[in-house]
C-alpha positions as CSV (number, residue, x, y, z in Angstrom):
1,M,25.3,28.5,-5.3
2,I,21.7,28.4,-4.3
3,K,21.0,25.6,-1.1
4,T,18.5,22.8,-2.0
5,E,16.0,23.4,0.9
6,E,16.3,27.7,-1.3
7,F,15.1,25.9,-4.2
8,V,12.9,24.0,-3.3
9,E,11.0,27.0,-1.0
10,M,11.2,29.3,-4.6
11,K,9.7,26.0,-6.3
12,F,6.8,25.9,-3.6
13,A,6.5,29.3,-4.1
14,E,6.1,29.1,-8.0
15,L,3.6,26.8,-7.1
16,L,1.5,29.0,-5.3
17,K,1.2,31.4,-8.2
18,C,0.4,28.9,-10.8
19,N,-3.3,29.7,-10.1
20,A,-5.0,33.8,-9.5
21,A,-8.3,31.9,-8.9
22,M,-7.1,29.8,-5.4
23,N,-7.8,31.1,-2.5
24,D,-6.7,31.4,0.7
25,S,-8.3,27.9,2.0
26,D,-6.8,26.5,-1.2
27,K,-3.2,27.7,-0.6
28,K,-3.4,26.2,3.3
29,N,-4.5,22.8,1.8
30,I,-1.4,23.1,-0.7
31,L,0.7,23.8,1.8
32,K,-0.5,21.5,3.8
33,A,0.4,18.7,1.4
34,F,3.6,20.2,0.7
35,E,4.4,20.0,4.6
36,Y,3.4,16.9,4.4
37,A,5.0,15.5,1.3
38,N,8.3,17.5,2.3
39,D,8.1,15.7,5.5
40,I,8.5,12.4,4.3
41,F,11.0,12.7,1.3
42,R,13.1,15.0,3.1
43,N,15.8,12.5,2.8
44,D,15.0,11.0,-0.5
45,K,16.9,12.0,-4.1
46,L,15.8,11.6,-7.4
47,P,18.8,9.7,-9.6
48,N,20.3,12.8,-10.5
49,G,20.9,13.9,-7.2
50,T,17.6,16.8,-7.0
51,P,15.2,16.4,-4.0
52,Y,12.6,13.9,-5.4
53,I,10.0,16.5,-3.6
54,L,11.0,18.6,-6.7
55,H,9.3,15.8,-9.2
56,N,5.8,16.3,-7.1
57,I,6.0,20.2,-7.2
58,N,6.7,19.9,-10.5
59,V,3.5,17.5,-11.6
60,A,1.6,19.7,-9.4
61,I,3.1,22.9,-11.7
62,T,1.9,21.3,-14.8
63,A,-1.6,20.3,-13.3
64,L,-2.4,24.1,-11.9
65,K,-0.2,25.5,-15.0
66,E,0.0,23.7,-18.2
67,I,-3.3,21.3,-18.2
68,G,-5.3,23.9,-16.3
69,L,-7.0,21.7,-13.2
70,G,-7.5,23.5,-9.8
71,P,-6.0,23.2,-6.2
72,T,-7.2,19.6,-5.4
73,S,-5.0,18.1,-8.5
74,A,-1.9,20.2,-6.9
75,I,-2.4,18.6,-3.8
76,C,-2.9,15.4,-5.4
77,A,0.3,15.6,-7.1
78,L,1.9,17.1,-4.0
79,L,1.2,13.7,-2.2
80,H,1.3,11.4,-4.7
81,G,3.9,8.4,-3.8
82,D,3.6,9.3,-0.2
83,R,1.6,5.9,0.9
84,I,5.0,3.7,-0.4
85,K,6.8,6.0,1.8
86,S,4.3,6.1,4.9
87,E,1.8,4.1,6.5
88,F,0.2,7.5,6.9
89,E,-3.6,6.7,5.6
90,L,-6.9,8.5,4.4
91,K,-8.2,8.7,7.3
92,N,-5.2,10.5,8.7
93,I,-5.5,13.5,6.1
94,K,-9.5,13.3,6.7
95,A,-8.6,14.4,10.8
96,D,-6.3,16.8,9.9
97,S,-8.4,18.1,6.9
98,P,-11.8,17.0,5.7
99,R,-11.8,19.1,2.3
100,M,-8.3,17.9,1.4
101,A,-9.2,14.4,1.8
102,E,-12.1,14.7,-0.7
């Protein structure tokens, strides 16, 4: 049986493969967004018991793969809902990564 953390990592790897046009900078920003969101939602579960972060990853995959949007949309998908769970603000994202804040 696969461990939850391994499954989350597999889904994140799938996300990074969704758009062949993404460059290393895009992938780095997506990784930062994932790490931040994964930390915030680490202990949260959906009603069916799966980790909440999987919802965000699946939304990001849908944005890239099915809708054809770009890396910025994937970042937004990963970060959606974080304001509900944290006091982290846009100014904090701008300080860490101005490109991600755009």
